[in-house]
C-alpha positions, 0 to 999 in steps of 0.5 A: 369221876368228874371232868377237870383241868388244871390251869395256869395264871398268875404263875400259879396253877390251879386244879378247876372243875365245872361251876368251882369258884377260884380266887386268882390275881387280878385279871382284867375285867369287869363283874359278869364278864366272861375270861377264856384262860388258855394256859391249859396244863391237863385236862381230863373228860373223867375217864382219860387224862390228856396232859400238855407239854407244857400245854394242850393246843386249843383247849381252854376253861371259860370263866365268869368273873364274880368279883374283884377285890382285895385280899387279906393284909399280910404283914412282913416283920424284920428286926436285928436284936441289939442292933435297933433295927426294925421294919414292918411292911403291909401288903393287900393282893388284888384279886379276881374271884372267878366262877368255872363255867365250861371246860373244852379239851381241845 
């Protein structure tokens, strides 16, 4: 089995593996810079699983920023029938694409 970790960033949890690519809510950093995600909730070396309470002290996931971009537009439409009320709202989230370079078990 392959080594993996569960990290938390932007209020969401992601399962990451070595060389995997993921999209998270915007983090500071230009393309090519390295980022350390230190809120590691669980880490496995392929044999043994270590779970934090809530995080594992000393564990970290090191990732490289691939690009900063904006996600697809989501549209929210509200309507009340027979009242003449309707409202259309659009939103595009700023995102960061990361590539995991290393998982440190702590």
